[in-house]
Residue frames as qw, qx, qy, qz and C-alpha x, y, z in Angstrom:
[[0.000, 0.889, 0.458, 0.000, 0.00, 0.00, 0.00],
 [0.475, 0.028, 0.044, 0.878, 1.50, 3.32, -1.06],
 [0.005, -0.920, -0.364, 0.145, 0.46, 6.86, -0.17],
 [0.547, 0.198, 0.136, 0.802, 2.13, 9.69, -2.03],
 [0.072, -0.785, -0.255, 0.559, 2.27, 13.42, -1.46],
 [0.485, 0.543, 0.354, 0.587, 2.09, 15.93, -4.32],
 [0.254, -0.654, -0.144, 0.698, 3.56, 19.40, -3.77],
 [0.056, 0.371, -0.353, -0.857, 2.42, 21.96, -6.33],
 [0.446, 0.445, 0.770, -0.102, -0.87, 21.74, -8.19],
 [0.237, 0.594, -0.244, -0.729, -0.28, 23.86, -11.25],
 [0.706, 0.424, -0.331, -0.461, -0.51, 22.49, -14.77],
 [0.536, 0.315, -0.783, 0.021, 1.91, 19.58, -14.34],
 [0.111, -0.157, 0.802, -0.565, 1.11, 18.97, -10.66],
 [0.671, 0.168, 0.291, -0.661, -2.61, 18.64, -11.32],
 [0.733, 0.385, -0.465, -0.313, -1.84, 16.36, -14.27],
 [0.308, 0.298, -0.867, 0.254, 0.39, 14.15, -12.12],
 [0.381, -0.051, 0.644, -0.662, -2.27, 14.02, -9.42],
 [0.791, 0.255, -0.008, -0.557, -4.83, 12.77, -11.93],
 [0.633, 0.394, -0.663, -0.073, -2.38, 10.18, -13.26],
 [0.086, 0.256, -0.850, 0.451, -1.48, 8.96, -9.77],
 [0.564, -0.004, 0.425, -0.708, -5.14, 8.75, -8.74],
 [0.880, 0.280, -0.062, -0.379, -5.68, 6.13, -11.47],
 [0.402, 0.560, -0.722, 0.062, -2.41, 4.26, -10.97],
 [0.909, -0.244, -0.335, -0.052, -2.32, 0.73, -9.62],
 [0.706, -0.028, -0.407, 0.580, -0.33, 0.55, -6.41],
 [0.040, 0.239, -0.228, 0.943, -1.23, 4.05, -5.24],
 [0.301, -0.498, -0.811, 0.067, -3.74, 3.79, -2.42],
 [0.204, -0.867, -0.370, 0.264, -3.82, 7.37, -1.22],
 [0.436, 0.484, 0.069, 0.756, -2.78, 10.90, -2.13],
 [0.303, -0.761, -0.298, 0.491, -2.02, 13.93, -0.01],
 [0.452, 0.565, 0.274, 0.634, -1.85, 17.24, -1.90],
 [0.271, -0.767, -0.220, 0.538, -0.76, 20.78, -1.17],
 [0.418, 0.544, 0.260, 0.680, -0.17, 24.08, -2.93],
 [0.185, -0.068, -0.253, 0.947, 0.25, 27.74, -2.00],
 [0.382, -0.139, -0.218, -0.887, -3.35, 28.35, -3.13],
 [0.327, 0.022, 0.814, -0.480, -5.88, 26.88, -0.66],
 [0.686, 0.378, 0.147, -0.604, -8.74, 27.00, -3.16],
 [0.579, 0.471, -0.614, -0.256, -6.73, 24.93, -5.66],
 [0.003, -0.240, 0.928, -0.285, -5.82, 22.41, -2.94],
 [0.511, 0.177, 0.605, -0.584, -9.47, 21.96, -2.03],
 [0.697, 0.474, -0.112, -0.526, -10.59, 21.64, -5.67],
 [0.463, 0.453, -0.753, -0.116, -7.91, 19.13, -6.71],
 [0.135, -0.153, 0.899, -0.388, -8.39, 17.07, -3.55],
 [0.617, 0.264, 0.436, -0.599, -12.14, 16.91, -4.08],
 [0.660, 0.506, -0.333, -0.444, -11.77, 15.95, -7.75],
 [0.586, 0.382, -0.715, 0.002, -9.36, 13.08, -7.12],
 [0.849, -0.443, -0.257, -0.131, -10.31, 11.90, -3.66],
 [0.583, 0.284, -0.446, 0.617, -7.04, 13.12, -2.15],
 [0.486, -0.688, -0.397, 0.365, -6.39, 14.42, 1.35],
 [0.249, 0.827, 0.006, 0.504, -5.89, 18.22, 1.32],
 [0.601, -0.547, -0.219, 0.540, -3.24, 19.80, 3.54],
 [0.187, 0.960, 0.152, 0.143, -2.22, 23.41, 3.55],
 [0.132, -0.876, 0.458, 0.075, 1.52, 23.41, 4.11],
 [0.631, 0.458, -0.625, 0.029, 4.55, 21.46, 2.95],
 [0.081, -0.378, 0.787, -0.481, 5.36, 20.63, 6.58],
 [0.727, 0.014, 0.400, -0.558, 1.94, 19.05, 7.07],
 [0.849, 0.391, -0.249, -0.255, 2.36, 17.00, 3.93],
 [0.441, 0.502, -0.714, 0.209, 5.84, 15.73, 4.86],
 [0.156, -0.230, 0.788, -0.549, 4.59, 14.71, 8.32],
 [0.716, 0.034, 0.032, -0.696, 1.41, 13.02, 7.09],
 [0.707, -0.150, 0.683, -0.106, 2.74, 9.46, 6.96],
 [0.726, 0.615, -0.130, -0.278, 3.30, 9.34, 3.21],
 [0.893, -0.113, 0.342, 0.269, 5.65, 6.90, 1.48],
 [0.540, 0.088, 0.356, 0.758, 7.03, 9.26, -1.15],
 [0.065, 0.749, 0.173, -0.636, 6.81, 12.78, -2.53],
 [0.520, 0.508, 0.455, 0.514, 6.17, 14.22, -5.99],
 [0.188, -0.596, -0.057, 0.778, 7.61, 17.75, -6.32],
 [0.369, 0.523, 0.592, 0.490, 5.75, 19.62, -9.05],
 [0.110, -0.866, -0.233, 0.428, 5.96, 23.20, -7.78],
 [0.394, 0.913, -0.104, -0.002, 7.54, 26.10, -9.69],
 [0.793, 0.382, -0.291, 0.375, 11.17, 25.61, -10.74],
 [0.089, 0.667, -0.434, 0.598, 12.71, 28.00, -8.15],
 [0.660, -0.472, 0.341, -0.475, 11.25, 25.86, -5.34],
 [0.912, 0.156, -0.367, -0.097, 12.46, 22.48, -6.60],
 [0.468, 0.387, -0.646, 0.462, 15.76, 22.40, -4.71],
 [0.243, -0.326, 0.544, -0.734, 14.39, 23.36, -1.30],
 [0.824, -0.077, 0.080, -0.555, 11.35, 21.10, -1.56],
 [0.858, 0.229, -0.460, 0.007, 13.38, 18.11, -2.73],
 [0.328, 0.357, -0.671, 0.561, 15.92, 18.56, 0.04],
 [0.482, -0.283, 0.392, -0.730, 13.12, 18.91, 2.61],
 [0.927, 0.016, -0.112, -0.358, 11.61, 15.62, 1.47],
 [0.725, 0.328, -0.552, 0.251, 15.01, 13.92, 1.42],
 [0.023, -0.440, 0.594, -0.672, 15.71, 15.20, 4.95],
 [0.725, -0.172, 0.312, -0.590, 12.61, 13.26, 6.04],
 [0.341, -0.223, 0.908, 0.098, 13.97, 10.15, 4.34],
 [0.658, 0.480, 0.443, -0.374, 11.18, 10.16, 1.75],
 [0.488, 0.129, 0.646, 0.573, 11.83, 8.84, -1.78],
 [0.172, 0.706, 0.139, -0.672, 11.21, 11.80, -4.06],
 [0.518, 0.467, 0.540, 0.471, 10.17, 12.39, -7.64],
 [0.085, -0.673, -0.048, 0.733, 11.18, 15.90, -8.72],
 [0.589, 0.758, 0.275, 0.058, 10.00, 17.45, -11.95],
 [0.642, 0.150, 0.099, 0.746, 12.87, 18.82, -14.01],
 [0.549, 0.455, -0.584, 0.389, 15.05, 20.63, -13.16],
 [0.658, -0.426, -0.538, 0.311, 16.21, 19.79, -9.64],
 [0.322, -0.636, -0.166, 0.682, 17.40, 23.39, -9.19],
 [0.328, 0.890, 0.133, -0.287, 17.35, 26.69, -11.03],
 [0.331, 0.824, -0.448, -0.101, 20.97, 26.51, -12.19],
 [0.834, 0.257, -0.477, 0.103, 23.76, 24.02, -12.78],
 [0.219, 0.413, -0.649, 0.600, 25.95, 24.95, -9.81],
 [0.546, -0.249, 0.406, -0.690, 22.98, 24.72, -7.44],
 [0.922, 0.090, -0.213, -0.309, 21.96, 21.42, -9.05],
 [0.638, 0.336, -0.623, 0.304, 25.42, 20.04, -8.34],
 [0.097, -0.345, 0.613, -0.704, 25.24, 21.16, -4.69],
 [0.768, -0.108, 0.164, -0.610, 21.79, 19.61, -4.28],
 [0.872, 0.222, -0.423, -0.105, 23.06, 16.39, -5.85],
 [0.339, 0.381, -0.714, 0.479, 25.88, 16.18, -3.31],
 [0.418, -0.237, 0.509, -0.714, 23.43, 16.44, -0.41],
 [0.881, 0.077, -0.047, -0.465, 21.15, 13.82, -1.94],
 [0.719, 0.343, -0.597, 0.093, 24.06, 11.46, -2.59],
 [0.080, 0.333, -0.731, 0.591, 25.15, 11.70, 1.07],
 [0.608, -0.143, 0.318, -0.713, 21.60, 11.03, 2.25],
 [0.109, -0.064, 0.987, 0.103, 21.18, 7.77, 0.36],
 [0.479, 0.466, 0.540, -0.511, 17.52, 8.66, -0.29],
 [0.423, 0.245, 0.699, 0.523, 16.40, 7.76, -3.84],
 [0.233, 0.661, 0.120, -0.703, 15.42, 10.68, -6.05],
 [0.498, 0.353, 0.673, 0.417, 14.02, 10.36, -9.59],
 [0.029, 0.458, -0.077, -0.885, 13.94, 13.36, -11.93],
 [0.581, 0.544, 0.509, -0.327, 11.10, 13.97, -14.37],
 [0.167, 0.475, -0.583, -0.638, 12.44, 13.32, -17.87],
 [0.747, 0.178, 0.500, -0.399, 9.50, 11.32, -19.20],
 [0.626, 0.578, -0.384, -0.356, 10.80, 10.75, -22.73],
 [0.002, 0.407, -0.910, 0.071, 12.87, 7.86, -21.35],
 [0.415, 0.139, 0.831, -0.343, 9.56, 6.06, -20.75],
 [0.623, 0.502, -0.082, -0.595, 8.10, 6.68, -24.21],
 [0.900, 0.077, 0.429, 0.021, 7.88, 3.38, -26.13],
 [0.701, 0.685, 0.010, 0.201, 9.50, 4.74, -29.30],
 [0.010, 0.863, -0.446, 0.236, 12.32, 6.56, -27.47],
 [0.685, -0.439, 0.569, -0.119, 12.99, 3.44, -25.39],
 [0.905, 0.296, 0.288, 0.096, 13.16, 1.32, -28.55],
 [0.457, 0.829, -0.216, 0.237, 15.67, 3.76, -30.05],
 [0.330, -0.740, 0.547, -0.211, 17.77, 3.44, -26.90],
 [0.862, -0.132, 0.489, -0.026, 17.71, -0.35, -27.17],
 [0.790, 0.590, 0.069, 0.154, 18.84, -0.14, -30.80],
 [0.154, 0.854, -0.423, 0.259, 21.84, 1.94, -29.74],
 [0.535, -0.573, 0.579, -0.227, 22.68, -0.31, -26.80],
 [0.905, 0.034, 0.425, -0.005, 22.51, -3.55, -28.79],
 [0.372, -0.451, 0.548, 0.599, 24.95, -2.18, -31.36],
 [0.577, 0.479, 0.640, 0.168, 22.65, -2.54, -34.38],
 [0.272, 0.952, 0.100, -0.096, 23.24, 1.07, -35.47],
 [0.749, 0.289, -0.089, 0.589, 27.00, 0.77, -35.39],
 [0.382, -0.173, -0.204, 0.885, 29.02, 3.85, -34.50],
 [0.072, 0.860, 0.480, -0.159, 26.74, 6.79, -33.80],
 [0.430, 0.177, 0.149, 0.873, 27.55, 9.91, -35.79],
 [0.156, -0.233, -0.048, -0.959, 24.46, 12.15, -35.35],
 [0.111, -0.506, -0.828, 0.216, 21.48, 12.36, -33.04],
 [0.085, -0.294, -0.183, -0.934, 18.79, 14.97, -33.75],
 [0.133, -0.491, -0.785, 0.352, 16.15, 15.98, -31.22],
 [0.063, -0.371, -0.296, -0.878, 13.29, 18.37, -31.89],
 [0.112, -0.547, -0.717, 0.417, 10.89, 20.09, -29.50],
 [0.031, -0.225, -0.246, -0.942, 8.40, 22.66, -30.76],
 [0.116, 0.402, 0.691, -0.589, 5.56, 24.03, -28.67],
 [0.215, 0.654, 0.647, 0.327, 2.29, 25.05, -30.33],
 [0.032, -0.876, -0.078, -0.476, 2.54, 28.42, -28.55],
 [0.262, 0.394, -0.581, 0.662, 4.65, 29.99, -25.79],
 [0.413, -0.494, -0.703, 0.303, 3.72, 29.37, -22.15],
 [0.164, -0.950, -0.251, -0.087, 2.45, 32.38, -20.18],
 [0.411, 0.674, -0.287, 0.542, 5.11, 35.06, -19.77],
 [0.489, -0.707, 0.335, -0.386, 4.89, 35.06, -15.98],
 [0.961, -0.156, 0.216, 0.075, 6.03, 31.43, -16.23],
 [0.760, 0.510, -0.047, 0.399, 8.69, 32.13, -18.86],
 [0.007, 0.871, -0.268, 0.411, 10.19, 34.95, -16.80],
 [0.540, -0.608, 0.527, -0.246, 11.10, 32.49, -14.05],
 [0.982, 0.155, 0.054, -0.095, 11.83, 29.47, -16.23],
 [0.594, -0.513, 0.461, 0.414, 15.53, 30.13, -16.83],
 [0.241, 0.599, -0.472, -0.600, 15.14, 30.40, -20.59],
 [0.834, 0.305, -0.221, -0.403, 14.52, 28.09, -23.50],
 [0.510, 0.399, -0.753, 0.119, 17.56, 25.91, -22.81],
 [0.055, -0.173, 0.811, -0.556, 16.82, 25.31, -19.13],
 [0.569, 0.152, 0.418, -0.692, 13.06, 24.98, -19.57],
 [0.816, 0.416, -0.007, -0.401, 12.39, 23.42, -22.97],
 [0.634, 0.561, -0.531, -0.036, 15.58, 22.03, -24.51],
 [0.311, -0.488, 0.761, -0.293, 16.64, 20.24, -21.30],
 [0.863, 0.110, 0.409, -0.276, 14.39, 17.37, -22.40],
 [0.764, 0.614, -0.196, 0.005, 16.33, 17.17, -25.65],
 [0.100, 0.706, -0.654, 0.253, 19.65, 17.37, -23.81],
 [0.614, -0.286, 0.666, -0.313, 18.60, 14.53, -21.52],
 [0.904, 0.339, 0.190, -0.179, 17.46, 12.45, -24.50],
 [0.557, 0.717, -0.410, 0.085, 20.79, 12.99, -26.26],
 [0.133, -0.597, 0.731, -0.303, 22.86, 12.03, -23.20],
 [0.739, -0.085, 0.574, -0.343, 20.68, 9.01, -22.45],
 [0.868, 0.470, 0.042, -0.154, 20.55, 7.75, -26.04],
 [0.522, 0.694, -0.468, 0.162, 24.28, 8.14, -26.71],
 [0.880, -0.418, -0.130, 0.185, 25.47, 7.07, -23.25],
 [0.630, 0.277, -0.093, 0.719, 28.22, 9.64, -23.71],
 [0.321, -0.669, -0.264, 0.616, 29.42, 12.72, -21.87],
 [0.350, 0.891, 0.197, 0.211, 28.92, 16.10, -23.56],
 [0.650, -0.244, -0.014, 0.719, 32.15, 18.08, -23.95],
 [0.131, -0.168, 0.157, 0.964, 31.22, 21.18, -25.99],
 [0.239, 0.694, 0.659, -0.162, 28.11, 23.18, -26.87],
 [0.096, -0.041, 0.260, 0.960, 27.35, 25.77, -29.54],
 [0.138, 0.641, 0.727, -0.203, 23.99, 27.52, -29.42],
 [0.019, 0.036, 0.234, 0.971, 22.27, 30.18, -31.47],
 [0.060, 0.589, 0.786, -0.178, 18.78, 31.62, -31.34],
 [0.018, 0.212, 0.245, 0.946, 16.47, 34.43, -32.32],
 [0.226, 0.461, 0.604, -0.610, 13.29, 36.25, -31.37],
 [0.013, -0.119, -0.645, -0.755, 10.83, 36.18, -34.26],
 [0.273, -0.607, -0.720, -0.195, 7.58, 36.28, -32.30],
 [0.362, -0.889, -0.275, -0.052, 6.59, 38.21, -29.18],
 [0.358, 0.685, -0.315, 0.552, 9.19, 40.94, -28.50],
 [0.592, -0.705, 0.210, -0.329, 8.79, 40.35, -24.76],
 [0.963, -0.038, -0.077, 0.257, 11.24, 37.46, -25.14],
 [0.474, 0.547, -0.217, 0.655, 13.91, 40.16, -25.50],
 [0.336, -0.726, 0.167, -0.576, 12.80, 41.73, -22.23],
 [0.845, -0.456, 0.239, -0.147, 13.43, 38.49, -20.32],
 [0.042, -0.678, 0.711, 0.181, 16.74, 37.85, -22.13],
 [0.652, 0.054, 0.755, -0.038, 15.36, 34.78, -23.90],
 [0.199, 0.261, -0.627, -0.707, 14.73, 33.57, -27.46],
 [0.765, 0.160, 0.295, -0.550, 11.74, 31.86, -29.02],
 [0.916, 0.388, -0.096, -0.040, 13.70, 29.76, -31.52],
 [0.293, -0.751, 0.590, 0.056, 17.02, 28.01, -30.91],
 [0.916, 0.288, -0.280, 0.024, 19.41, 25.46, -32.34],
 [0.460, -0.723, 0.513, -0.048, 22.13, 23.75, -30.34],
 [0.795, 0.366, -0.481, 0.047, 25.00, 21.53, -31.48],
 [0.660, -0.626, 0.390, -0.142, 26.37, 19.29, -28.72],
 [0.576, 0.500, -0.646, 0.037, 29.67, 17.48, -29.25],
 [0.884, -0.429, 0.096, -0.162, 30.04, 14.27, -27.24],
 [0.458, -0.677, 0.556, 0.151, 33.24, 12.65, -26.01],
 [0.676, 0.008, 0.684, 0.272, 33.31, 9.97, -28.72],
 [0.115, -0.146, 0.500, 0.846, 32.68, 12.48, -31.50],
 [0.071, 0.579, 0.796, 0.163, 28.93, 11.94, -31.85],
 [0.023, -0.102, -0.036, -0.994, 27.12, 15.17, -32.72],
 [0.033, 0.576, 0.778, -0.251, 23.80, 16.05, -31.15],
 [0.002, -0.207, -0.279, -0.938, 21.58, 18.60, -32.89],
 [0.007, -0.531, -0.731, 0.428, 18.72, 20.16, -30.94],
 [0.048, -0.336, -0.358, -0.870, 15.98, 22.29, -32.49],
 [0.123, -0.509, -0.715, 0.463, 13.63, 24.09, -30.09],
 [0.043, -0.281, -0.283, -0.916, 10.88, 26.59, -30.83],
 [0.154, 0.273, 0.633, -0.708, 7.96, 28.21, -29.03],
 [0.527, 0.437, 0.032, -0.728, 5.79, 28.63, -32.14],
 [0.036, 0.082, -0.921, -0.379, 4.41, 25.64, -34.04],
 [0.529, 0.050, 0.149, -0.834, 0.71, 26.24, -34.59],
 [0.675, 0.082, -0.625, -0.383, 0.12, 22.79, -36.13],
 [0.869, -0.425, -0.200, -0.154, 0.75, 21.20, -32.72],
 [0.515, -0.720, 0.466, 0.006, 3.30, 19.83, -30.27],
 [0.798, 0.506, -0.327, 0.017, 6.24, 18.40, -32.19],
 [0.485, -0.652, 0.581, -0.050, 8.71, 16.07, -30.47],
 [0.923, 0.364, -0.123, -0.038, 10.91, 13.85, -32.63],
 [0.495, -0.641, 0.556, 0.187, 14.19, 11.99, -32.37],
 [0.826, 0.515, -0.225, -0.037, 16.50, 10.73, -35.11],
 [0.605, -0.596, 0.507, 0.145, 19.45, 8.47, -34.33],
 [0.729, 0.640, -0.227, -0.089, 21.96, 7.90, -37.13],
 [0.664, -0.503, 0.516, 0.201, 24.76, 5.33, -37.08],
 [0.042, 0.498, -0.711, -0.495, 27.19, 4.00, -39.64],
 [0.061, 0.026, 0.982, 0.174, 25.10, 0.82, -40.01],
 [0.117, -0.582, -0.777, -0.212, 21.49, 1.92, -39.51],
 [0.091, -0.189, 0.150, -0.966, 19.18, 4.78, -38.49],
 [0.184, -0.524, -0.828, 0.074, 16.07, 4.86, -36.32],
 [0.120, -0.371, -0.034, -0.920, 13.48, 7.51, -35.54],
 [0.161, -0.458, -0.796, 0.360, 11.03, 8.14, -32.70],
 [0.105, 0.529, 0.275, -0.796, 8.05, 10.47, -32.78],
 [0.240, 0.184, -0.561, -0.770, 7.15, 9.88, -36.41],
 [0.209, 0.327, 0.903, -0.183, 3.65, 8.65, -35.61],
 [0.125, 0.608, 0.654, 0.433, 0.30, 9.57, -37.16],
 [0.221, -0.902, -0.347, 0.129, 0.03, 12.53, -34.77],
 [0.519, -0.225, 0.102, 0.818, 3.29, 14.23, -35.72],
 [0.197, 0.846, 0.331, -0.369, 2.28, 17.84, -36.45],
 [0.168, -0.400, 0.502, 0.748, 3.73, 18.30, -39.93],
 [0.686, 0.571, 0.183, -0.412, 2.13, 18.66, -43.37],
 [0.608, -0.120, 0.661, 0.422, 3.55, 16.27, -45.89],
 [0.340, 0.653, -0.159, -0.657, 3.91, 17.89, -49.32],
 [0.078, -0.160, 0.912, 0.370, 4.39, 14.58, -51.16],
 [0.610, 0.095, -0.114, -0.778, 1.14, 14.21, -53.21],
 [0.722, 0.085, -0.650, -0.222, 1.53, 10.41, -53.19],
 [0.433, -0.035, -0.769, 0.469, 1.89, 10.01, -49.41],
 [0.421, -0.696, -0.339, -0.473, -0.91, 10.56, -46.89],
 [0.697, -0.406, -0.403, 0.433, 1.30, 10.22, -43.81],
 [0.010, -0.131, -0.871, 0.473, 0.69, 11.57, -41.21],
 [0.224, -0.481, -0.679, -0.508, -3.08, 11.29, -41.07],
 [0.170, -0.368, 0.282, -0.870, -3.52, 12.90, -37.63],
 [0.053, -0.970, -0.112, -0.209, -5.01, 14.24, -35.54],
 [0.439, 0.557, -0.415, 0.570, -1.89, 16.16, -34.58],
 [0.556, -0.381, -0.540, 0.504, -0.55, 16.08, -31.04],
 [0.075, -0.902, -0.227, -0.358, -1.79, 19.23, -29.37],
 [0.279, -0.836, 0.342, -0.325, 0.38, 19.39, -26.27],
 [0.237, 0.447, -0.838, 0.203, 3.11, 17.49, -24.43],
 [0.495, -0.137, 0.670, -0.536, 0.55, 16.02, -22.06],
 [0.869, 0.289, 0.171, -0.363, -1.35, 14.21, -24.81],
 [0.590, 0.599, -0.540, -0.032, 1.85, 13.29, -26.70],
 [0.311, 0.356, -0.809, 0.350, 3.39, 11.69, -23.59],
 [0.710, -0.391, 0.082, -0.579, 0.38, 10.52, -21.58],
 [0.972, -0.066, -0.225, -0.003, 1.55, 6.91, -21.56],
 [0.589, 0.369, -0.431, 0.575, 5.14, 7.92, -20.82],
 [0.231, -0.525, 0.345, -0.743, 4.12, 10.02, -17.82],
 [0.872, -0.298, -0.001, -0.389, 2.08, 7.12, -16.52],
 [0.917, 0.108, -0.301, 0.238, 4.98, 4.68, -16.92],
 [0.312, 0.514, -0.406, 0.688, 7.37, 7.18, -15.33],
 [0.453, -0.488, 0.309, -0.679, 5.21, 7.62, -12.24],
 [0.965, -0.146, -0.119, -0.182, 4.60, 3.86, -12.02],
 [0.734, 0.293, -0.415, 0.450, 8.37, 3.41, -11.96],
 [0.021, -0.515, 0.417, -0.748, 8.57, 5.92, -9.11],
 [0.796, -0.377, 0.064, -0.470, 5.94, 3.99, -7.15],
 [0.945, 0.048, -0.279, 0.165, 8.26, 1.00, -7.46],
 [0.381, 0.479, -0.426, 0.666, 11.10, 3.16, -6.13],
 [0.432, -0.526, 0.278, -0.678, 9.08, 3.96, -3.01],
 [0.947, -0.215, 0.037, -0.237, 8.80, 0.20, -2.49],
 [0.662, -0.544, 0.470, 0.212, 12.55, -0.34, -2.69],
 [0.811, 0.412, 0.295, 0.292, 13.25, -0.83, -6.39],
 [0.459, -0.264, 0.218, 0.820, 16.17, 0.90, -8.08],
 [0.286, 0.721, 0.076, -0.626, 15.50, 4.08, -10.02],
 [0.627, 0.262, 0.616, 0.399, 14.99, 3.30, -13.72],
 [0.275, 0.919, 0.253, 0.125, 14.30, 6.91, -14.72],
 [0.387, 0.695, -0.225, 0.562, 16.63, 9.88, -14.79],
 [0.670, -0.417, -0.396, 0.470, 18.85, 10.18, -11.73],
 [0.199, -0.940, -0.042, 0.275, 20.04, 13.32, -10.00],
 [0.485, -0.410, 0.481, 0.605, 23.46, 12.82, -11.62],
 [0.392, 0.439, 0.648, 0.484, 21.75, 12.72, -15.03],
 [0.010, 0.926, 0.374, 0.042, 19.93, 15.95, -14.21],
 [0.374, -0.775, 0.176, 0.479, 23.17, 17.66, -13.21],
 [0.485, -0.051, 0.594, 0.640, 24.80, 16.72, -16.53],
 [0.220, 0.687, 0.589, 0.364, 21.82, 18.18, -18.38],
 [0.198, -0.936, -0.198, 0.213, 21.99, 21.35, -16.27],
 [0.436, -0.529, 0.355, 0.636, 25.61, 21.93, -17.26],
 [0.373, 0.280, 0.650, 0.600, 24.69, 21.56, -20.94],
 [0.023, 0.863, 0.481, 0.150, 21.88, 24.09, -20.52],
 [0.357, -0.828, 0.026, 0.432, 24.30, 26.44, -18.73],
 [0.448, -0.246, 0.516, 0.687, 26.84, 26.13, -21.53],
 [0.273, 0.543, 0.656, 0.448, 24.14, 26.66, -24.17],
 [0.107, -0.936, -0.318, 0.102, 22.94, 29.84, -22.46],
 [0.384, -0.700, 0.253, 0.546, 26.49, 31.18, -22.31],
 [0.455, 0.047, 0.643, 0.615, 27.18, 30.17, -25.90],
 [0.199, 0.777, 0.559, 0.210, 24.08, 32.04, -27.07],
 [0.168, -0.961, -0.081, 0.204, 25.30, 35.23, -25.42],
 [0.427, -0.609, 0.446, 0.498, 28.94, 34.83, -26.47],
 [0.709, 0.638, -0.118, -0.276, 28.22, 33.69, -30.06],
 [0.264, 0.594, -0.759, 0.038, 30.89, 31.06, -29.60],
 [0.803, -0.120, -0.582, -0.034, 31.28, 27.38, -28.65],
 [0.376, -0.656, 0.448, -0.478, 31.56, 26.73, -24.90],
 [0.519, 0.143, -0.835, 0.116, 33.21, 23.70, -23.36],
 [0.699, -0.567, -0.384, -0.204, 31.40, 22.03, -20.48],
 [0.715, -0.235, -0.341, 0.564, 34.56, 22.07, -18.37],
 [0.176, 0.358, -0.041, 0.916, 34.65, 25.87, -18.71],
 [0.474, -0.550, -0.141, -0.673, 31.30, 26.37, -17.00],
 [0.845, -0.385, -0.367, 0.054, 31.99, 23.67, -14.42],
 [0.632, 0.071, -0.311, 0.706, 35.24, 25.36, -13.40],
 [0.036, -0.532, 0.029, -0.845, 33.55, 28.58, -12.34]]
């Protein structure tokens, strides 16, 4: 019997609460948020126990914690849960910046408490199959991995202002996918970007469109394309190219592209509208894996160490964008 606490009931927190409420092995939920009316509404909808502070939730006899609050709160909330000895699932990122992520990781490592980080693409069936193809050697030497993330529209600007920018908020999923798929360490990053939509992106020192080239230790090149404007829908695709074979993930009937080949009807739609409908099954599998963690199983999702590696790539990408030059990972780590 497992009872979980959910901290933060915004878009992703409410979504996770709904997923957990229908998940085998979860027998009870305790939820909290800074907004009492939201706590009451979500609790009533999903049959959860409402509490009105993080302290109450952590002392409520739960078996694990899901941290889904705003990014700036992730580090403190995760460490508070870990201090109570509670297995914790933290939505990405574990902290606002790479240096803080590394410090948080050190504390977690000393605690011995398991922490899983929310990079759900690892649990998508197609992404997982691509990973198996790499691991079994059928692709041969990897030369290029391409990862695409395009949102149908930008998130609200009050969210974007505190998100850390397109690399820390959006492209981190691509960075994690690249590191996980290749099994290699990133050594250098070159990033470029532009503002072609809402000029307020300039005001928050961000871009709405970006491309990143990541060089890995064995020479494999990762190419990331991220954009905040893709009116046809939510586009998330992966291409993995080796000397012997190539595989793709995300090229399903819902991929939001218009094929101009008059002799080919693929894709037939409907297009994926948002990341929640594109990755519904992956989120479910990810949270099911965390339930297993609370029962003593090893973490099969992204670890804190994985999240730190991704944070350094995002840090280097942000610096590269501003410097208009490649940035080595060891440069940003040395500061």
